[in-house]
MARVEXRO-766017 format. One record per residue (C-alpha): y, z negated, x; residue number from 0; residue in one letter. Coordinates in nm, 2 decimals. Example, Ala and Ser with C-alpha at 12.3 -4.5 7.8 and 13.67 -1.06 7.14 Angstrom:
2
[[-0.45; -0.78; 1.23]; 0; 'A']
[[-0.11; -0.71; 1.37]; 1; 'S']
***
This chain:
210
[[11.32; -14.74; 11.76]; 0; 'M']
[[11.05; -14.73; 11.49]; 1; 'T']
[[11.31; -14.71; 11.21]; 2; 'E']
[[11.49; -14.43; 11.40]; 3; 'K']
[[11.17; -14.23; 11.44]; 4; 'R']
[[11.09; -14.28; 11.07]; 5; 'S']
[[11.44; -14.16; 10.97]; 6; 'R']
[[11.41; -13.85; 11.19]; 7; 'K']
[[11.07; -13.78; 11.04]; 8; 'A']
[[11.20; -13.80; 10.69]; 9; 'Q']
[[11.50; -13.58; 10.78]; 10; 'Q']
[[11.26; -13.33; 10.94]; 11; 'G']
[[11.04; -13.33; 10.63]; 12; 'G']
[[11.34; -13.27; 10.40]; 13; 'R']
[[11.46; -12.98; 10.62]; 14; 'R']
[[11.11; -12.82; 10.61]; 15; 'K']
[[11.10; -12.87; 10.23]; 16; 'T']
[[11.44; -12.71; 10.19]; 17; 'S']
[[11.35; -12.42; 10.41]; 18; 'A']
[[11.03; -12.37; 10.21]; 19; 'A']
[[11.22; -12.37; 9.88]; 20; 'K']
[[11.47; -12.13; 10.03]; 21; 'A']
[[11.20; -11.89; 10.14]; 22; 'R']
[[11.03; -11.90; 9.79]; 23; 'S']
[[11.37; -11.84; 9.62]; 24; 'R']
[[11.43; -11.54; 9.85]; 25; 'S']
[[11.09; -11.40; 9.77]; 26; 'Q']
[[11.15; -11.43; 9.39]; 27; 'A']
[[11.49; -11.27; 9.42]; 28; 'N']
[[11.36; -10.96; 9.60]; 29; 'D']
[[11.23; -10.81; 9.28]; 30; 'L']
[[11.44; -11.02; 9.03]; 31; 'A']
[[11.12; -11.14; 8.87]; 32; 'V']
[[11.29; -11.44; 8.71]; 33; 'G']
[[11.57; -11.24; 8.55]; 34; 'A']
[[11.32; -10.98; 8.42]; 35; 'R']
[[11.08; -11.24; 8.28]; 36; 'L']
[[11.36; -11.42; 8.09]; 37; 'K']
[[11.47; -11.09; 7.93]; 38; 'V']
[[11.12; -10.98; 7.82]; 39; 'V']
[[11.03; -11.33; 7.70]; 40; 'R']
[[11.34; -11.36; 7.49]; 41; 'E']
[[11.30; -11.01; 7.36]; 42; 'K']
[[10.94; -11.11; 7.25]; 43; 'A']
[[11.09; -11.41; 7.07]; 44; 'G']
[[10.90; -11.66; 7.29]; 45; 'L']
[[11.02; -11.99; 7.42]; 46; 'S']
[[10.93; -12.10; 7.77]; 47; 'Q']
[[10.69; -12.35; 7.62]; 48; 'R']
[[10.52; -12.10; 7.40]; 49; 'E']
[[10.48; -11.84; 7.68]; 50; 'L']
[[10.34; -12.11; 7.91]; 51; 'A']
[[10.09; -12.21; 7.65]; 52; 'K']
[[9.97; -11.85; 7.59]; 53; 'R']
[[9.94; -11.79; 7.97]; 54; 'A']
[[9.77; -12.12; 8.04]; 55; 'G']
[[10.04; -12.23; 8.29]; 56; 'V']
[[10.28; -12.52; 8.29]; 57; 'T']
[[10.62; -12.50; 8.12]; 58; 'N']
[[10.77; -12.59; 8.46]; 59; 'A']
[[10.61; -12.28; 8.62]; 60; 'T']
[[10.79; -12.05; 8.37]; 61; 'I']
[[11.12; -12.24; 8.42]; 62; 'S']
[[11.10; -12.22; 8.80]; 63; 'L']
[[11.02; -11.85; 8.80]; 64; 'I']
[[11.31; -11.77; 8.56]; 65; 'E']
[[11.54; -11.97; 8.79]; 66; 'Q']
[[11.42; -11.75; 9.08]; 67; 'E']
[[11.30; -12.07; 9.25]; 68; 'A']
[[10.93; -11.98; 9.26]; 69; 'H']
[[10.76; -11.65; 9.35]; 70; 'A']
[[10.44; -11.62; 9.15]; 71; 'P']
[[10.13; -11.46; 9.29]; 72; 'S']
[[10.04; -11.11; 9.17]; 73; 'L']
[[9.74; -11.26; 8.97]; 74; 'A']
[[9.97; -11.53; 8.81]; 75; 'S']
[[10.24; -11.28; 8.72]; 76; 'L']
[[9.97; -11.04; 8.57]; 77; 'H']
[[9.84; -11.33; 8.36]; 78; 'R']
[[10.19; -11.43; 8.23]; 79; 'I']
[[10.28; -11.07; 8.15]; 80; 'L']
[[9.95; -11.02; 7.96]; 81; 'A']
[[10.05; -11.32; 7.74]; 82; 'A']
[[10.37; -11.14; 7.62]; 83; 'I']
[[10.22; -10.87; 7.64]; 84; 'P']
[[10.38; -10.62; 7.87]; 85; 'I']
[[10.25; -10.40; 8.15]; 86; 'S']
[[10.34; -10.45; 8.52]; 87; 'M']
[[10.50; -10.10; 8.51]; 88; 'A']
[[10.72; -10.17; 8.21]; 89; 'D']
[[10.81; -10.51; 8.35]; 90; 'F']
[[10.95; -10.39; 8.68]; 91; 'F']
[[11.10; -10.08; 8.51]; 92; 'A']
[[11.15; -9.92; 8.85]; 93; 'L']
[[11.39; -9.62; 8.86]; 94; 'P']
[[11.23; -9.28; 8.84]; 95; 'A']
[[11.25; -9.02; 9.12]; 96; 'S']
[[11.22; -8.65; 9.09]; 97; 'Q']
[[11.08; -8.61; 9.44]; 98; 'Q']
[[10.71; -8.51; 9.46]; 99; 'N']
[[10.69; -8.58; 9.84]; 100; 'V']
[[10.78; -8.94; 9.94]; 101; 'L']
[[10.80; -9.08; 10.30]; 102; 'F']
[[10.83; -9.44; 10.40]; 103; 'Y']
[[10.91; -9.64; 10.71]; 104; 'D']
[[10.73; -9.98; 10.73]; 105; 'P']
[[11.05; -10.16; 10.62]; 106; 'E']
[[11.12; -9.93; 10.33]; 107; 'S']
[[10.80; -10.01; 10.14]; 108; 'L']
[[10.86; -10.20; 9.81]; 109; 'A']
[[10.78; -10.57; 9.84]; 110; 'V']
[[10.55; -10.71; 9.57]; 111; 'V']
[[10.49; -11.05; 9.74]; 112; 'T']
[[10.58; -11.21; 10.07]; 113; 'R']
[[10.44; -11.51; 10.26]; 114; 'G']
[[10.08; -11.58; 10.34]; 115; 'A']
[[9.98; -11.29; 10.12]; 116; 'A']
[[10.21; -11.00; 10.19]; 117; 'D']
[[10.18; -10.70; 9.96]; 118; 'L']
[[10.38; -10.38; 9.99]; 119; 'R']
[[10.35; -10.07; 9.77]; 120; 'V']
[[10.41; -9.70; 9.80]; 121; 'L']
[[10.55; -9.48; 9.53]; 122; 'G']
[[10.75; -9.74; 9.35]; 123; 'S']
[[11.02; -9.48; 9.26]; 124; 'E']
[[10.78; -9.28; 9.04]; 125; 'R']
[[10.65; -9.44; 8.72]; 126; 'R']
[[10.47; -9.12; 8.62]; 127; 'D']
[[10.23; -9.13; 8.91]; 128; 'K']
[[9.85; -9.17; 8.85]; 129; 'S']
[[9.76; -9.34; 9.18]; 130; 'L']
[[9.90; -9.66; 9.34]; 131; 'Q']
[[9.85; -9.75; 9.71]; 132; 'L']
[[9.90; -10.11; 9.84]; 133; 'F']
[[9.93; -10.22; 10.20]; 134; 'I']
[[9.81; -10.59; 10.20]; 135; 'E']
[[9.83; -10.84; 10.48]; 136; 'R']
[[9.67; -11.18; 10.45]; 137; 'Y']
[[9.71; -11.47; 10.69]; 138; 'R']
[[9.40; -11.67; 10.78]; 139; 'P']
[[9.28; -11.85; 10.47]; 140; 'G']
[[9.52; -11.66; 10.24]; 141; 'A']
[[9.39; -11.50; 9.92]; 142; 'S']
[[9.49; -11.30; 9.61]; 143; 'T']
[[9.53; -11.64; 9.43]; 144; 'G']
[[9.33; -11.89; 9.23]; 145; 'V']
[[9.31; -11.65; 8.93]; 146; 'E']
[[9.10; -11.34; 8.97]; 147; 'P']
[[9.27; -11.00; 8.97]; 148; 'V']
[[9.16; -10.78; 8.67]; 149; 'V']
[[9.27; -10.42; 8.67]; 150; 'H']
[[9.20; -10.20; 8.37]; 151; 'Q']
[[9.09; -9.90; 8.58]; 152; 'G']
[[8.95; -9.83; 8.92]; 153; 'E']
[[9.02; -10.00; 9.25]; 154; 'T']
[[8.91; -9.90; 9.60]; 155; 'A']
[[9.00; -10.06; 9.93]; 156; 'A']
[[8.93; -10.04; 10.30]; 157; 'V']
[[8.96; -10.33; 10.55]; 158; 'V']
[[9.15; -10.19; 10.85]; 159; 'V']
[[9.19; -10.52; 11.04]; 160; 'Q']
[[9.02; -10.86; 11.03]; 161; 'G']
[[8.75; -11.00; 10.80]; 162; 'V']
[[8.78; -11.06; 10.43]; 163; 'V']
[[8.55; -11.21; 10.16]; 164; 'E']
[[8.54; -11.04; 9.81]; 165; 'V']
[[8.42; -11.26; 9.52]; 166; 'E']
[[8.32; -11.07; 9.21]; 167; 'T']
[[8.05; -11.11; 8.95]; 168; 'G']
[[7.94; -11.44; 9.10]; 169; 'G']
[[7.87; -11.28; 9.43]; 170; 'E']
[[8.07; -11.32; 9.76]; 171; 'V']
[[8.05; -11.04; 10.01]; 172; 'R']
[[8.20; -11.06; 10.37]; 173; 'R']
[[8.36; -10.73; 10.48]; 174; 'I']
[[8.47; -10.65; 10.83]; 175; 'E']
[[8.71; -10.39; 10.96]; 176; 'A']
[[8.59; -10.04; 10.87]; 177; 'G']
[[8.41; -10.15; 10.56]; 178; 'G']
[[8.55; -10.16; 10.20]; 179; 'G']
[[8.47; -10.20; 9.83]; 180; 'Y']
[[8.52; -10.01; 9.51]; 181; 'Q']
[[8.55; -10.16; 9.16]; 182; 'L']
[[8.49; -9.94; 8.86]; 183; 'I']
[[8.62; -10.08; 8.53]; 184; 'G']
[[8.79; -10.42; 8.47]; 185; 'A']
[[8.58; -10.62; 8.72]; 186; 'Q']
[[8.75; -10.95; 8.80]; 187; 'P']
[[8.77; -11.02; 9.17]; 188; 'Y']
[[8.93; -11.24; 9.44]; 189; 'R']
[[8.99; -11.15; 9.80]; 190; 'L']
[[9.03; -11.40; 10.08]; 191; 'R']
[[9.09; -11.37; 10.46]; 192; 'N']
[[8.78; -11.53; 10.61]; 193; 'A']
[[8.88; -11.47; 10.97]; 194; 'G']
[[9.11; -11.63; 11.23]; 195; 'R']
[[9.36; -11.34; 11.25]; 196; 'T']
[[9.57; -11.15; 11.00]; 197; 'I']
[[9.36; -10.93; 10.78]; 198; 'A']
[[9.50; -10.59; 10.67]; 199; 'V']
[[9.37; -10.41; 10.36]; 200; 'V']
[[9.47; -10.07; 10.22]; 201; 'V']
[[9.40; -10.07; 9.85]; 202; 'C']
[[9.43; -9.79; 9.60]; 203; 'A']
[[9.41; -9.82; 9.22]; 204; 'C']
[[9.43; -9.60; 8.92]; 205; 'T']
[[9.60; -9.62; 8.68]; 206; 'P']
[[9.90; -9.78; 8.87]; 207; 'P']
[[9.97; -10.15; 8.83]; 208; 'M']
[[10.34; -10.11; 8.92]; 209; 'I']
***
């Protein structure tokens, strides 16, 4: 009986691992991050090993991203692209639209990342815009990533649900729904859901990141 339970536990663990890998692969495929990264890396004349060294990540990380087997966080992707270098906007090379008024249903927002940190963006069709708006949802404990986010511009955000902690300049501030923050200049920061429910943040930045 003990051996049977052990085999079942192992099979269950393998199924969970496979499901997790499938979810990560699906997330990476949404924006074809891997295919895009391979093209820009080769165009820059960089090997996977050289790009990994420049970005301060492992060679396996670059390899998994290019295989669409791993979806990097926004901060990690920004760090890798900065090592090439190429901007987020040029990397995604999103199609231009001639419409000056754009409307979105919740399911039609462009997906930047999925999972514990779910980021959606408006205006992905227009690369000539001067303002970017993100709708961000963080599960309890989820964050923007280990690496701080650095935006060469201005960022402002309002917490519309839950409680978050913002770490910047060696200071950590707790912000509840209705509060917010604004960063002027390239101020590195990290955001983390410090509550027990999903936190929702509406964030605007200029110039656009994507």
